[in-house]
KOLTI-960576 format. One record per residue (C-alpha): y, z, x; residue number from 1. Coordinates in pm, whole numbers, plus 50000, padded with zeros to 5 digits. Layout:
REM KOLTI-960576
atom y = Y	z = Z	x = X	n = NUM $
...
***
This chain:
REM KOLTI-960576
atom y = 26393	z = 63768	x = 96305	n = 1 $
atom y = 26548	z = 63483	x = 96108	n = 2 $
atom y = 26871	z = 63382	x = 96282	n = 3 $
atom y = 27203	z = 63370	x = 96106	n = 4 $
atom y = 27286	z = 63045	x = 95931	n = 5 $
atom y = 27494	z = 62785	x = 96108	n = 6 $
atom y = 27869	z = 62825	x = 96051	n = 7 $
atom y = 27889	z = 62533	x = 95808	n = 8 $
atom y = 27620	z = 62683	x = 95591	n = 9 $
atom y = 27701	z = 63046	x = 95658	n = 10 $
atom y = 28060	z = 62999	x = 95542	n = 11 $
atom y = 27958	z = 62855	x = 95202	n = 12 $
atom y = 28112	z = 63066	x = 94928	n = 13 $
atom y = 27905	z = 63122	x = 94615	n = 14 $
atom y = 28020	z = 63256	x = 94280	n = 15 $
atom y = 27928	z = 63563	x = 94080	n = 16 $
atom y = 27789	z = 63333	x = 93812	n = 17 $
atom y = 27544	z = 63183	x = 94061	n = 18 $
atom y = 27433	z = 63529	x = 94170	n = 19 $
atom y = 27380	z = 63649	x = 93812	n = 20 $
atom y = 27174	z = 63338	x = 93740	n = 21 $
atom y = 26893	z = 63487	x = 93950	n = 22 $
atom y = 26667	z = 63666	x = 93695	n = 23 $
atom y = 26533	z = 63929	x = 93932	n = 24 $
atom y = 26879	z = 64027	x = 94054	n = 25 $
atom y = 27004	z = 64037	x = 93696	n = 26 $
atom y = 26727	z = 64284	x = 93609	n = 27 $
atom y = 26804	z = 64513	x = 93902	n = 28 $
atom y = 27177	z = 64485	x = 93845	n = 29 $
atom y = 27156	z = 64590	x = 93481	n = 30 $
atom y = 26907	z = 64873	x = 93532	n = 31 $
atom y = 27090	z = 65010	x = 93833	n = 32 $
atom y = 27420	z = 65010	x = 93643	n = 33 $
atom y = 27262	z = 65211	x = 93362	n = 34 $
atom y = 27098	z = 65444	x = 93614	n = 35 $
atom y = 27428	z = 65512	x = 93792	n = 36 $
atom y = 27584	z = 65599	x = 93457	n = 37 $
atom y = 27292	z = 65837	x = 93396	n = 38 $
atom y = 27335	z = 65982	x = 93748	n = 39 $
atom y = 27702	z = 66061	x = 93689	n = 40 $
atom y = 27620	z = 66210	x = 93349	n = 41 $
atom y = 27335	z = 66422	x = 93486	n = 42 $
atom y = 27520	z = 66544	x = 93797	n = 43 $
atom y = 27835	z = 66653	x = 93616	n = 44 $
atom y = 27645	z = 66804	x = 93324	n = 45 $
atom y = 27412	z = 67001	x = 93550	n = 46 $
atom y = 27714	z = 67129	x = 93744	n = 47 $
atom y = 27875	z = 67241	x = 93417	n = 48 $
atom y = 27550	z = 67405	x = 93307	n = 49 $
atom y = 27523	z = 67601	x = 93632	n = 50 $
atom y = 27884	z = 67714	x = 93616	n = 51 $
atom y = 27854	z = 67822	x = 93253	n = 52 $
atom y = 27547	z = 68032	x = 93330	n = 53 $
atom y = 27663	z = 68186	x = 93659	n = 54 $
atom y = 28043	z = 68166	x = 93666	n = 55 $
atom y = 28013	z = 68074	x = 94034	n = 56 $
atom y = 28227	z = 67790	x = 94167	n = 57 $
atom y = 28010	z = 67779	x = 94480	n = 58 $
atom y = 27686	z = 67733	x = 94287	n = 59 $
atom y = 27854	z = 67473	x = 94068	n = 60 $
atom y = 27957	z = 67278	x = 94379	n = 61 $
atom y = 27605	z = 67311	x = 94521	n = 62 $
atom y = 27465	z = 67177	x = 94192	n = 63 $
atom y = 27701	z = 66880	x = 94216	n = 64 $
atom y = 27592	z = 66788	x = 94570	n = 65 $
atom y = 27228	z = 66899	x = 94582	n = 66 $
atom y = 27108	z = 66548	x = 94503	n = 67 $
atom y = 27277	z = 66396	x = 94808	n = 68 $
atom y = 27174	z = 66581	x = 95124	n = 69 $
atom y = 26790	z = 66575	x = 95079	n = 70 $
atom y = 26790	z = 66197	x = 95060	n = 71 $
atom y = 26805	z = 66151	x = 95436	n = 72 $
atom y = 26499	z = 66371	x = 95483	n = 73 $
atom y = 26320	z = 66177	x = 95211	n = 74 $
atom y = 26397	z = 65850	x = 95385	n = 75 $
atom y = 26272	z = 65981	x = 95720	n = 76 $
atom y = 25951	z = 66126	x = 95575	n = 77 $
atom y = 25863	z = 65879	x = 95299	n = 78 $
atom y = 26072	z = 65567	x = 95365	n = 79 $
atom y = 25781	z = 65347	x = 95477	n = 80 $
atom y = 25642	z = 65357	x = 95123	n = 81 $
atom y = 25917	z = 65114	x = 95019	n = 82 $
atom y = 25739	z = 64848	x = 95227	n = 83 $
atom y = 25379	z = 64960	x = 95169	n = 84 $
atom y = 25344	z = 65005	x = 94791	n = 85 $
atom y = 25366	z = 64752	x = 94503	n = 86 $
atom y = 25734	z = 64746	x = 94404	n = 87 $
atom y = 25697	z = 64743	x = 94026	n = 88 $
atom y = 25494	z = 65062	x = 94017	n = 89 $
atom y = 25720	z = 65224	x = 94276	n = 90 $
atom y = 26052	z = 65147	x = 94103	n = 91 $
atom y = 25917	z = 65226	x = 93757	n = 92 $
atom y = 25778	z = 65554	x = 93888	n = 93 $
atom y = 26112	z = 65640	x = 94045	n = 94 $
atom y = 26301	z = 65602	x = 93719	n = 95 $
atom y = 26026	z = 65789	x = 93533	n = 96 $
atom y = 26052	z = 66074	x = 93784	n = 97 $
atom y = 26428	z = 66109	x = 93740	n = 98 $
atom y = 26377	z = 66094	x = 93363	n = 99 $
atom y = 26122	z = 66377	x = 93381	n = 100 $
atom y = 26354	z = 66587	x = 93597	n = 101 $
atom y = 26649	z = 66544	x = 93359	n = 102 $
atom y = 26426	z = 66623	x = 93062	n = 103 $
atom y = 26295	z = 66934	x = 93238	n = 104 $
atom y = 26649	z = 67057	x = 93301	n = 105 $
atom y = 26738	z = 66985	x = 92938	n = 106 $
atom y = 26441	z = 67154	x = 92772	n = 107 $
atom y = 26332	z = 67437	x = 93002	n = 108 $
atom y = 26551	z = 67743	x = 93057	n = 109 $
atom y = 26483	z = 67803	x = 93424	n = 110 $
atom y = 26657	z = 68003	x = 93698	n = 111 $
atom y = 26939	z = 67823	x = 93879	n = 112 $
atom y = 26739	z = 67813	x = 94202	n = 113 $
atom y = 26450	z = 67641	x = 94025	n = 114 $
atom y = 26684	z = 67382	x = 93872	n = 115 $
atom y = 26837	z = 67310	x = 94212	n = 116 $
atom y = 26486	z = 67272	x = 94353	n = 117 $
atom y = 26394	z = 67016	x = 94085	n = 118 $
atom y = 26700	z = 66803	x = 94165	n = 119 $
atom y = 26637	z = 66831	x = 94540	n = 120 $
atom y = 26274	z = 66719	x = 94504	n = 121 $
atom y = 26379	z = 66411	x = 94308	n = 122 $
atom y = 26638	z = 66335	x = 94577	n = 123 $
atom y = 26362	z = 66329	x = 94839	n = 124 $
atom y = 26193	z = 66040	x = 94658	n = 125 $
atom y = 26511	z = 65849	x = 94569	n = 126 $
atom y = 26539	z = 65646	x = 94895	n = 127 $
atom y = 26188	z = 65510	x = 94846	n = 128 $
atom y = 26238	z = 65328	x = 94517	n = 129 $
atom y = 26599	z = 65239	x = 94600	n = 130 $
atom y = 26475	z = 65084	x = 94925	n = 131 $
atom y = 26211	z = 64883	x = 94740	n = 132 $
atom y = 26461	z = 64747	x = 94488	n = 133 $
atom y = 26714	z = 64664	x = 94763	n = 134 $
atom y = 26444	z = 64479	x = 94950	n = 135 $
atom y = 26357	z = 64269	x = 94645	n = 136 $
atom y = 26725	z = 64183	x = 94597	n = 137 $
atom y = 26748	z = 64074	x = 94960	n = 138 $
atom y = 26439	z = 63856	x = 94914	n = 139 $
atom y = 26578	z = 63703	x = 94593	n = 140 $
atom y = 26929	z = 63617	x = 94717	n = 141 $
atom y = 27003	z = 63414	x = 95028	n = 142 $
atom y = 27310	z = 63386	x = 95249	n = 143 $
atom y = 27640	z = 63465	x = 95082	n = 144 $
atom y = 27464	z = 63516	x = 94749	n = 145 $
atom y = 27320	z = 63839	x = 94891	n = 146 $
atom y = 27666	z = 63961	x = 94993	n = 147 $
atom y = 27807	z = 63872	x = 94651	n = 148 $
atom y = 27516	z = 64057	x = 94495	n = 149 $
atom y = 27610	z = 64368	x = 94691	n = 150 $
atom y = 27970	z = 64318	x = 94582	n = 151 $
atom y = 27863	z = 64304	x = 94216	n = 152 $
atom y = 27657	z = 64619	x = 94264	n = 153 $
atom y = 27958	z = 64798	x = 94416	n = 154 $
atom y = 28182	z = 64690	x = 94128	n = 155 $
atom y = 27924	z = 64801	x = 93872	n = 156 $
atom y = 27871	z = 65130	x = 94054	n = 157 $
atom y = 28244	z = 65212	x = 94046	n = 158 $
atom y = 28269	z = 65128	x = 93677	n = 159 $
atom y = 27947	z = 65312	x = 93593	n = 160 $
atom y = 28060	z = 65624	x = 93778	n = 161 $
atom y = 28387	z = 65629	x = 93585	n = 162 $
atom y = 28207	z = 65570	x = 93256	n = 163 $
atom y = 27941	z = 65829	x = 93340	n = 164 $
atom y = 28203	z = 66092	x = 93418	n = 165 $
atom y = 28383	z = 66020	x = 93091	n = 166 $
atom y = 28056	z = 66014	x = 92899	n = 167 $
atom y = 27956	z = 66343	x = 93059	n = 168 $
atom y = 28272	z = 66516	x = 92946	n = 169 $
atom y = 28240	z = 66382	x = 92592	n = 170 $
atom y = 27868	z = 66453	x = 92567	n = 171 $
atom y = 27905	z = 66811	x = 92689	n = 172 $
atom y = 28190	z = 66871	x = 92445	n = 173 $
atom y = 28004	z = 66724	x = 92147	n = 174 $
atom y = 27638	z = 66795	x = 92222	n = 175 $
atom y = 27640	z = 67075	x = 92477	n = 176 $
atom y = 27501	z = 67050	x = 92834	n = 177 $
atom y = 27131	z = 67059	x = 92744	n = 178 $
atom y = 27149	z = 66772	x = 92494	n = 179 $
atom y = 27376	z = 66580	x = 92732	n = 180 $
atom y = 27102	z = 66606	x = 92997	n = 181 $
atom y = 26858	z = 66471	x = 92740	n = 182 $
atom y = 27086	z = 66167	x = 92695	n = 183 $
atom y = 27068	z = 66099	x = 93070	n = 184 $
atom y = 26687	z = 66128	x = 93051	n = 185 $
atom y = 26683	z = 65864	x = 92776	n = 186 $
atom y = 26888	z = 65627	x = 92993	n = 187 $
atom y = 26647	z = 65669	x = 93285	n = 188 $
atom y = 26352	z = 65606	x = 93053	n = 189 $
atom y = 26510	z = 65281	x = 92936	n = 190 $
atom y = 26543	z = 65166	x = 93298	n = 191 $
atom y = 26177	z = 65249	x = 93366	n = 192 $
atom y = 26062	z = 65047	x = 93064	n = 193 $
atom y = 26282	z = 64750	x = 93158	n = 194 $
atom y = 26139	z = 64733	x = 93511	n = 195 $
atom y = 25782	z = 64781	x = 93387	n = 196 $
atom y = 25810	z = 64504	x = 93130	n = 197 $
atom y = 26027	z = 64244	x = 93304	n = 198 $
atom y = 25942	z = 64271	x = 93676	n = 199 $
atom y = 25629	z = 64075	x = 93774	n = 200 $
atom y = 25348	z = 64265	x = 93941	n = 201 $
atom y = 25389	z = 64199	x = 94313	n = 202 $
atom y = 25196	z = 64322	x = 94612	n = 203 $
atom y = 25388	z = 64404	x = 94936	n = 204 $
atom y = 25269	z = 64083	x = 95102	n = 205 $
atom y = 25405	z = 63874	x = 94813	n = 206 $
atom y = 25767	z = 63962	x = 94880	n = 207 $
atom y = 25769	z = 63947	x = 95258	n = 208 $
atom y = 25631	z = 64292	x = 95334	n = 209 $
atom y = 25318	z = 64406	x = 95510	n = 210 $
atom y = 25052	z = 64552	x = 95286	n = 211 $
atom y = 24860	z = 64863	x = 95366	n = 212 $
atom y = 24948	z = 65048	x = 95684	n = 213 $
atom y = 25008	z = 64767	x = 95928	n = 214 $
atom y = 25339	z = 64919	x = 96027	n = 215 $
atom y = 25168	z = 65213	x = 96182	n = 216 $
atom y = 24846	z = 65408	x = 96172	n = 217 $
atom y = 24808	z = 65727	x = 95973	n = 218 $
atom y = 24967	z = 65850	x = 95654	n = 219 $
atom y = 25300	z = 65779	x = 95490	n = 220 $
atom y = 25489	z = 66054	x = 95673	n = 221 $
atom y = 25370	z = 65945	x = 96015	n = 222 $
atom y = 25441	z = 65579	x = 95940	n = 223 $
atom y = 25784	z = 65665	x = 95799	n = 224 $
atom y = 25886	z = 65867	x = 96103	n = 225 $
atom y = 25759	z = 65590	x = 96330	n = 226 $
atom y = 25946	z = 65321	x = 96135	n = 227 $
atom y = 26268	z = 65523	x = 96122	n = 228 $
atom y = 26247	z = 65581	x = 96496	n = 229 $
atom y = 26211	z = 65209	x = 96561	n = 230 $
atom y = 26509	z = 65131	x = 96338	n = 231 $
atom y = 26738	z = 65395	x = 96489	n = 232 $
atom y = 26641	z = 65311	x = 96847	n = 233 $
atom y = 26753	z = 64953	x = 96789	n = 234 $
atom y = 27108	z = 64936	x = 96924	n = 235 $
atom y = 27233	z = 64687	x = 96668	n = 236 $
atom y = 27078	z = 64851	x = 96361	n = 237 $
atom y = 27205	z = 65193	x = 96469	n = 238 $
atom y = 27558	z = 65066	x = 96520	n = 239 $
atom y = 27568	z = 64884	x = 96188	n = 240 $
atom y = 27436	z = 65189	x = 96005	n = 241 $
atom y = 27697	z = 65416	x = 96163	n = 242 $
atom y = 27968	z = 65164	x = 96077	n = 243 $
atom y = 27863	z = 65190	x = 95711	n = 244 $
atom y = 27808	z = 65568	x = 95718	n = 245 $
atom y = 28113	z = 65710	x = 95891	n = 246 $
atom y = 28419	z = 65569	x = 95704	n = 247 $
atom y = 28284	z = 65663	x = 95357	n = 248 $
atom y = 28192	z = 66008	x = 95487	n = 249 $
atom y = 28547	z = 66065	x = 95613	n = 250 $
atom y = 28699	z = 65940	x = 95287	n = 251 $
atom y = 28457	z = 66159	x = 95088	n = 252 $
atom y = 28583	z = 66452	x = 95294	n = 253 $
atom y = 28936	z = 66369	x = 95185	n = 254 $
atom y = 28827	z = 66314	x = 94824	n = 255 $
atom y = 28666	z = 66657	x = 94817	n = 256 $
atom y = 29006	z = 66814	x = 94885	n = 257 $
atom y = 29197	z = 66642	x = 94604	n = 258 $
atom y = 29147	z = 66923	x = 94352	n = 259 $
atom y = 29264	z = 67184	x = 94602	n = 260 $
atom y = 29559	z = 66965	x = 94707	n = 261 $
atom y = 29671	z = 66922	x = 94346	n = 262 $
atom y = 29646	z = 67298	x = 94296	n = 263 $
atom y = 29844	z = 67381	x = 94609	n = 264 $
atom y = 30116	z = 67134	x = 94512	n = 265 $
atom y = 30124	z = 67277	x = 94156	n = 266 $
atom y = 30067	z = 66942	x = 93988	n = 267 $
atom y = 30044	z = 66947	x = 93610	n = 268 $
atom y = 29697	z = 67024	x = 93467	n = 269 $
atom y = 29474	z = 66718	x = 93456	n = 270 $
atom y = 29652	z = 66527	x = 93730	n = 271 $
atom y = 29370	z = 66600	x = 93975	n = 272 $
atom y = 29143	z = 66384	x = 93755	n = 273 $
atom y = 29393	z = 66097	x = 93775	n = 274 $
atom y = 29404	z = 66127	x = 94153	n = 275 $
atom y = 29025	z = 66135	x = 94179	n = 276 $
atom y = 29004	z = 65824	x = 93962	n = 277 $
atom y = 29232	z = 65626	x = 94194	n = 278 $
atom y = 28966	z = 65575	x = 94461	n = 279 $
atom y = 28697	z = 65418	x = 94240	n = 280 $
atom y = 28957	z = 65204	x = 94065	n = 281 $
atom y = 29079	z = 65076	x = 94402	n = 282 $
atom y = 28721	z = 65019	x = 94514	n = 283 $
atom y = 28643	z = 64816	x = 94204	n = 284 $
atom y = 28947	z = 64590	x = 94244	n = 285 $
atom y = 28898	z = 64556	x = 94619	n = 286 $
atom y = 28534	z = 64456	x = 94598	n = 287 $
atom y = 28617	z = 64202	x = 94329	n = 288 $
atom y = 28900	z = 64039	x = 94526	n = 289 $
atom y = 28744	z = 64046	x = 94871	n = 290 $
atom y = 28402	z = 63943	x = 94744	n = 291 $
atom y = 28527	z = 63659	x = 94527	n = 292 $
atom y = 28827	z = 63517	x = 94711	n = 293 $
atom y = 28734	z = 63537	x = 95080	n = 294 $
atom y = 28483	z = 63320	x = 95259	n = 295 $
atom y = 28186	z = 63487	x = 95432	n = 296 $
atom y = 28312	z = 63447	x = 95789	n = 297 $
atom y = 28658	z = 63571	x = 95688	n = 298 $
atom y = 28507	z = 63890	x = 95543	n = 299 $
atom y = 28316	z = 63950	x = 95864	n = 300 $
atom y = 28627	z = 63897	x = 96078	n = 301 $
atom y = 28827	z = 64141	x = 95866	n = 302 $
atom y = 28587	z = 64436	x = 95894	n = 303 $
atom y = 28792	z = 64618	x = 96159	n = 304 $
atom y = 29133	z = 64573	x = 95992	n = 305 $
atom y = 28993	z = 64676	x = 95654	n = 306 $
atom y = 28845	z = 64997	x = 95793	n = 307 $
atom y = 29174	z = 65079	x = 95966	n = 308 $
atom y = 29367	z = 65013	x = 95645	n = 309 $
atom y = 29126	z = 65238	x = 95458	n = 310 $
atom y = 29214	z = 65534	x = 95677	n = 311 $
atom y = 29583	z = 65473	x = 95741	n = 312 $
atom y = 29710	z = 65545	x = 95385	n = 313 $
atom y = 29555	z = 65892	x = 95401	n = 314 $
atom y = 29779	z = 65977	x = 95697	n = 315 $
atom y = 30062	z = 65993	x = 95444	n = 316 $
atom y = 29917	z = 66317	x = 95304	n = 317 $
atom y = 30042	z = 66494	x = 95615	n = 318 $
atom y = 30386	z = 66483	x = 95449	n = 319 $
atom y = 30238	z = 66643	x = 95133	n = 320 $
atom y = 30367	z = 66377	x = 94887	n = 321 $
atom y = 30398	z = 66418	x = 94511	n = 322 $
atom y = 30180	z = 66277	x = 94237	n = 323 $
atom y = 30315	z = 65920	x = 94237	n = 324 $
atom y = 30294	z = 65862	x = 94611	n = 325 $
atom y = 29956	z = 66037	x = 94634	n = 326 $
atom y = 29816	z = 65809	x = 94364	n = 327 $
atom y = 29940	z = 65498	x = 94546	n = 328 $
atom y = 29795	z = 65616	x = 94877	n = 329 $
atom y = 29454	z = 65676	x = 94722	n = 330 $
atom y = 29459	z = 65341	x = 94544	n = 331 $
atom y = 29532	z = 65167	x = 94875	n = 332 $
atom y = 29255	z = 65362	x = 95044	n = 333 $
atom y = 28999	z = 65246	x = 94790	n = 334 $
atom y = 29144	z = 64899	x = 94736	n = 335 $
atom y = 29035	z = 64577	x = 94909	n = 336 $
atom y = 29194	z = 64721	x = 95220	n = 337 $
atom y = 28920	z = 64982	x = 95209	n = 338 $
atom y = 28557	z = 65004	x = 95101	n = 339 $
atom y = 28535	z = 64626	x = 95067	n = 340 $
atom y = 28497	z = 64625	x = 95447	n = 341 $
atom y = 28125	z = 64683	x = 95390	n = 342 $
atom y = 28083	z = 64334	x = 95246	n = 343 $
atom y = 28149	z = 64193	x = 95593	n = 344 $
atom y = 27862	z = 64397	x = 95737	n = 345 $
atom y = 27594	z = 64303	x = 95483	n = 346 $
atom y = 27472	z = 63981	x = 95642	n = 347 $
atom y = 27467	z = 64119	x = 95999	n = 348 $
atom y = 27278	z = 64426	x = 95878	n = 349 $
atom y = 27022	z = 64223	x = 95684	n = 350 $
atom y = 26973	z = 63991	x = 95984	n = 351 $
atom y = 26923	z = 64292	x = 96212	n = 352 $
atom y = 26637	z = 64444	x = 96010	n = 353 $
atom y = 26277	z = 64354	x = 96098	n = 354 $
atom y = 26106	z = 64163	x = 95815	n = 355 $
atom y = 25840	z = 64431	x = 95766	n = 356 $
atom y = 26091	z = 64718	x = 95760	n = 357 $
atom y = 26362	z = 64601	x = 95523	n = 358 $
atom y = 26272	z = 64844	x = 95247	n = 359 $
atom y = 26281	z = 65142	x = 95482	n = 360 $
atom y = 26599	z = 65011	x = 95644	n = 361 $
atom y = 26782	z = 64984	x = 95313	n = 362 $
atom y = 26652	z = 65326	x = 95209	n = 363 $
atom y = 26768	z = 65483	x = 95536	n = 364 $
atom y = 27110	z = 65318	x = 95503	n = 365 $
atom y = 27161	z = 65446	x = 95148	n = 366 $
atom y = 27023	z = 65795	x = 95210	n = 367 $
atom y = 27227	z = 65843	x = 95527	n = 368 $
atom y = 27535	z = 65734	x = 95337	n = 369 $
atom y = 27475	z = 65982	x = 95057	n = 370 $
atom y = 27392	z = 66266	x = 95297	n = 371 $
atom y = 27701	z = 66221	x = 95511	n = 372 $
atom y = 27918	z = 66193	x = 95200	n = 373 $
atom y = 27778	z = 66531	x = 95103	n = 374 $
atom y = 27850	z = 66678	x = 95447	n = 375 $
atom y = 28203	z = 66531	x = 95477	n = 376 $
atom y = 28370	z = 66753	x = 95212	n = 377 $
atom y = 28218	z = 67067	x = 95365	n = 378 $
atom y = 28346	z = 66977	x = 95713	n = 379 $
atom y = 28700	z = 66887	x = 95611	n = 380 $
atom y = 28708	z = 67174	x = 95364	n = 381 $
atom y = 28655	z = 67407	x = 95660	n = 382 $
atom y = 28934	z = 67233	x = 95851	n = 383 $
atom y = 29167	z = 67269	x = 95551	n = 384 $
atom y = 29141	z = 67647	x = 95578	n = 385 $
atom y = 29328	z = 67624	x = 95906	n = 386 $
atom y = 29573	z = 67335	x = 95869	n = 387 $
atom y = 29611	z = 67299	x = 95490	n = 388 $
atom y = 29468	z = 67041	x = 95255	n = 389 $
atom y = 29734	z = 66777	x = 95323	n = 390 $
atom y = 29672	z = 66797	x = 95696	n = 391 $
atom y = 29294	z = 66787	x = 95648	n = 392 $
atom y = 29317	z = 66475	x = 95427	n = 393 $
atom y = 29535	z = 66309	x = 95690	n = 394 $
atom y = 29283	z = 66405	x = 95959	n = 395 $
atom y = 29005	z = 66243	x = 95758	n = 396 $
atom y = 29210	z = 65924	x = 95735	n = 397 $
atom y = 29274	z = 65931	x = 96107	n = 398 $
atom y = 28901	z = 65967	x = 96173	n = 399 $
atom y = 28831	z = 65661	x = 95957	n = 400 $
atom y = 29094	z = 65461	x = 96146	n = 401 $
atom y = 28940	z = 65568	x = 96478	n = 402 $
atom y = 28607	z = 65433	x = 96357	n = 403 $
atom y = 28773	z = 65093	x = 96336	n = 404 $
atom y = 28877	z = 65130	x = 96700	n = 405 $
atom y = 28519	z = 65215	x = 96796	n = 406 $
atom y = 28386	z = 64904	x = 96619	n = 407 $
atom y = 28648	z = 64699	x = 96800	n = 408 $
atom y = 28483	z = 64795	x = 97130	n = 409 $
atom y = 28165	z = 64611	x = 97025	n = 410 $
atom y = 28324	z = 64271	x = 97066	n = 411 $
atom y = 28423	z = 64052	x = 97350	n = 412 $
atom y = 28794	z = 64066	x = 97441	n = 413 $
atom y = 28830	z = 63703	x = 97331	n = 414 $
atom y = 28721	z = 63787	x = 96974	n = 415 $
atom y = 28893	z = 64117	x = 96894	n = 416 $
atom y = 28859	z = 64108	x = 96516	n = 417 $
atom y = 28543	z = 63907	x = 96449	n = 418 $
atom y = 28217	z = 64074	x = 96351	n = 419 $
atom y = 27932	z = 63881	x = 96512	n = 420 $
atom y = 27595	z = 63840	x = 96345	n = 421 $
atom y = 27311	z = 63989	x = 96542	n = 422 $
atom y = 26940	z = 63943	x = 96547	n = 423 $
atom y = 26717	z = 64243	x = 96592	n = 424 $
atom y = 26682	z = 64389	x = 96931	n = 425 $
atom y = 26380	z = 64539	x = 97098	n = 426 $
atom y = 26291	z = 64905	x = 97091	n = 427 $
atom y = 26492	z = 64973	x = 97404	n = 428 $
atom y = 26808	z = 64856	x = 97229	n = 429 $
atom y = 26861	z = 64508	x = 97370	n = 430 $
atom y = 27026	z = 64265	x = 97132	n = 431 $
atom y = 27113	z = 63899	x = 97103	n = 432 $
atom y = 27424	z = 63761	x = 96937	n = 433 $
atom y = 27364	z = 63476	x = 96698	n = 434 $
atom y = 27709	z = 63322	x = 96681	n = 435 $
***
């Protein structure tokens, strides 16, 4: 494992302009932004289509989240392909697959169960091509440039989600759900063509991977399960994954209750949309400020306080505040004192991954994140039935703050708020600090 850079080098702060000067990152950044817009458009439009044909709020909610939960299974069963197959063909094929699925939903009148199955099958493959693209980004950007690249991706994702939601509403109103799904298919197709034309043809060994099946004998499923087991048995990798999985899952649980909270409090129609928009707006601003203004070591030292400050504002919902206070609390939750905490974990996580398993590691990180964010609303929705939505949102915030306390126990008493950089440990979980 390549050790962490020396403090003098590791604390060098790069700029967004320097990151965007890297052609390969610029390609992935632009295509992923378009794809996230298409995702938001497809997800919301498919949910509307299911509700309009069934009148079932439950099936509409299932349609909204069906693309999240299968991703973890896909990463476990197919994740090794991100390190074993040529990346251009893999990423192009991934976008082409999502294009075909959106086009199928747009053109073929199929039963709801069949449509849900199509989306779920695509979700199984999603971690593979996302893992391959994340691996190429990590190989293209070094040191703090990689962290700034992740920051740019987060900013773009927040903006693209907001734009995709707005585009979805307008497209459904003007074109109808089927034509709106066709628009999302066209966006995916554009991404596939861009990758196919502009990304050089690379073999796994040319970007730091291991060609063929050197990471395990047998087929893709066997190798994927073996690789995932090695990653999750590593103490450091497992901890860093949980640190990036749990707080967003708790906040997603709170976010899933916003519509019900607004209804219980009898807010004016449409205010629930304003409240739901506060989190991504806060995330966008927070990632921009923390990523651009703070030095690398400062970001890593602030991981624990930022997680705590992500959860603490949600405790205010226990008092069942009105629209103004609720909006401020959600903005603070998503702001720099919130999801930007993940920027301080990017370098330690990259350093902890084995060189021949980075693609699968990134795929497992992303798929676990999406799956738990799909599970969080269901869990806290069940809790809300007993203690009310305000209490359940506050409980979710408390759980996020407790995660910060758990991370605090990783460190030596003399360094209570620093996040050390680790190298990979052995299979039995031993680890070595590199600070």
